[in-house]
C-alpha positions in Angstrom: -25.5 -30.5 19.8 -27.8 -28.6 17.4 -26.4 -25.3 18.7 -22.9 -26.4 18.0 -23.8 -27.4 14.4 -25.5 -24.0 13.8 -22.5 -22.1 15.2 -20.1 -24.2 13.1 -22.2 -23.6 10.0 -22.4 -19.9 10.6 -18.6 -19.7 11.1 -18.0 -21.6 7.9 -20.3 -19.3 5.9 -18.6 -16.2 7.4 -15.2 -17.6 6.5 -16.3 -18.5 3.0 -17.7 -15.0 2.5 -14.5 -13.4 3.7 -12.3 -15.6 1.5 -14.6 -14.9 -1.5 -14.5 -11.1 -0.8 -10.7 -11.2 -0.7 -10.4 -13.3 -3.8 -12.6 -10.8 -5.7 -10.3 -7.9 -4.9 -8.1 -6.9 -7.8 -4.5 -8.1 -7.5 -2.5 -4.9 -7.8 1.1 -6.1 -7.2 3.1 -7.2 -10.3 5.2 -10.1 -8.9 7.3 -10.3 -12.1 8.9 -6.9 -12.3 12.1 -5.8 -10.6 11.1 -3.5 -7.7 14.3 -1.4 -7.9 13.6 -0.7 -11.6 9.9 0.0 -10.8 11.0 2.6 -8.2 13.5 4.2 -10.6 10.9 4.5 -13.3 8.4 6.1 -10.9 11.0 8.6 -9.6 11.9 9.6 -13.1 8.3 10.1 -14.0 7.6 12.0 -10.8 10.6 14.3 -11.4 9.2 15.2 -14.8 5.8 16.0 -13.4 7.0 17.6 -10.2 5.3 15.0 -8.0 6.4 12.7 -5.3 6.3 8.9 -5.3 4.3 6.8 -2.9 5.4 3.2 -2.7 2.8 1.0 -1.3 4.9 -2.0 -0.2 3.1 -5.3 0.3 1.7 -8.0 -1.9 -1.2 -9.8 -3.3 -1.0 -12.2 -0.3 -1.9 -9.3 2.0 -5.7 -8.6 2.5 -5.1 -5.2 4.0 -2.8 -4.3 1.0 -5.6 -5.2 -1.5 -8.2 -3.5 0.7 -6.2 -0.2 0.7 -5.7 -0.4 -3.1 -9.5 -0.9 -3.5 -10.3 1.9 -1.0 -8.2 4.6 -2.7 -9.5 3.6 -6.2 -13.2 3.9 -5.1 -12.8 7.1 -3.2 -12.8 9.9 -5.8 -11.5 12.5 -3.4 -8.5 10.4 -2.5 -7.8 9.2 -6.0 -7.9 12.7 -7.3 -5.4 13.9 -4.6 -3.1 11.0 -5.4 -3.3 11.6 -9.2 -2.5 15.3 -8.8 0.4 14.9 -6.4 2.0 11.5 -6.6 3.3 8.7 -8.8 1.7 5.9 -6.9 3.2 2.4 -7.2 2.5 -1.0 -5.6 6.0 -2.5 -4.8 5.8 -6.2 -4.4 7.3 -7.9 -1.3 6.6 -11.4 -0.4 8.2 -12.5 2.9 6.6 -16.0 2.4 8.8 -16.6 -0.7 12.4 -17.0 0.3 13.7 -16.4 -3.2 11.7 -13.3 -3.7 12.5 -12.1 -0.2 16.2 -12.4 -0.9 15.8 -10.3 -4.1 13.8 -7.7 -2.2 16.5 -7.0 0.4 18.2 -4.2 -1.7 14.7 -2.6 -2.2 13.9 -2.7 1.5 17.3 -1.1 2.3 16.7 1.6 -0.3 13.4 2.4 1.3 14.9 2.5 4.9 13.5 -0.9 5.9 9.8 -0.1 6.0 8.8 -3.8 6.7 9.3 -3.2 10.4 5.9 -1.4 10.3 4.0 -4.3 8.8 2.0 -4.3 5.6 0.9 -2.4 3.7 3.5 0.3 4.5 3.8 3.5 2.5 7.1 5.2 1.6 7.0 8.7 0.3 10.0 9.6 -2.0 11.0 13.0 -3.3 11.9 13.7 -6.9 15.4 12.4 -6.3 14.2 9.2 -4.8 15.1 10.1 -1.2 12.8 8.7 1.5 10.8 11.6 3.1 8.4 9.6 5.2 7.4 6.0 6.1 3.7 5.6 7.0 2.5 2.8 9.2 -0.8 1.8 7.7 -2.3 0.9 11.1 -2.7 4.6 11.8 -4.9 4.9 8.8 -7.3 2.2 9.8 -10.7 2.5 11.3 -12.4 -0.7 12.4 -12.1 -3.3 9.6 -11.5 -0.6 6.9 -9.6 2.6 6.3 -10.6 6.1 7.4 -11.0 8.6 4.6 -10.1 11.4 7.1 -6.9 9.8 8.2 -5.8 8.8 4.7 -6.5 12.3 3.4 -4.5 13.8 6.3 -1.5 11.6 5.5 -1.6 12.4 1.8 -2.1 16.1 2.2 0.8 16.4 4.6 3.2 14.8 2.1 2.2 16.6 -1.2 5.1 18.3 -2.9 3.5 21.7 -2.3 3.1 21.1 1.4 6.7 19.7 1.9 8.3 22.5 -0.1 6.4 25.2 1.8 7.9 23.8 5.0 11.5 24.0 3.7 
């Protein structure tokens, strides 16, 4: 009986630490803005700066979405690569909210229905707003985190310079 109480206590402590860690991550998705307008603004800015757009589709409800946002912010190599090549936006999608989900349907169609890959999912757009690539985030993971090597490979393969050199 004592062993069961110890195991139960350990599980509760682990759960509390995980929940606390997730709640401490910065919420990066603005749930109030129109995602279509957000994408239009990002594309216009990217066109002016000769960059591409990366839409990280997900939500503040998604621990892996927040984990990725935290990961790319803290890794200076990745954040520099993003800053030099992309207009990076967090496009909110909440499948748990039926009203929000209905409003998001046009956005999902515009981005070639990336939700089929799970969340977060990354959609690379060119300077005209056309979808160039949809990246399933599971291929960027390593254990319970993201792999710097895999993320850099993804980003480097979709920079404007790399894509234009392949045309």
